[in-house]
C-alpha positions, 0 to 999 in steps of 0.5 A: 528190550525191557526199556523199549517195552516199558516205553511202548506201554507208557507211550504209543509205539513210536519206536516201532 
């Protein structure tokens, strides 16, 4: 989840 959270912080919440 850390990686996902970091990704959202750097880029827009595309994963969600």
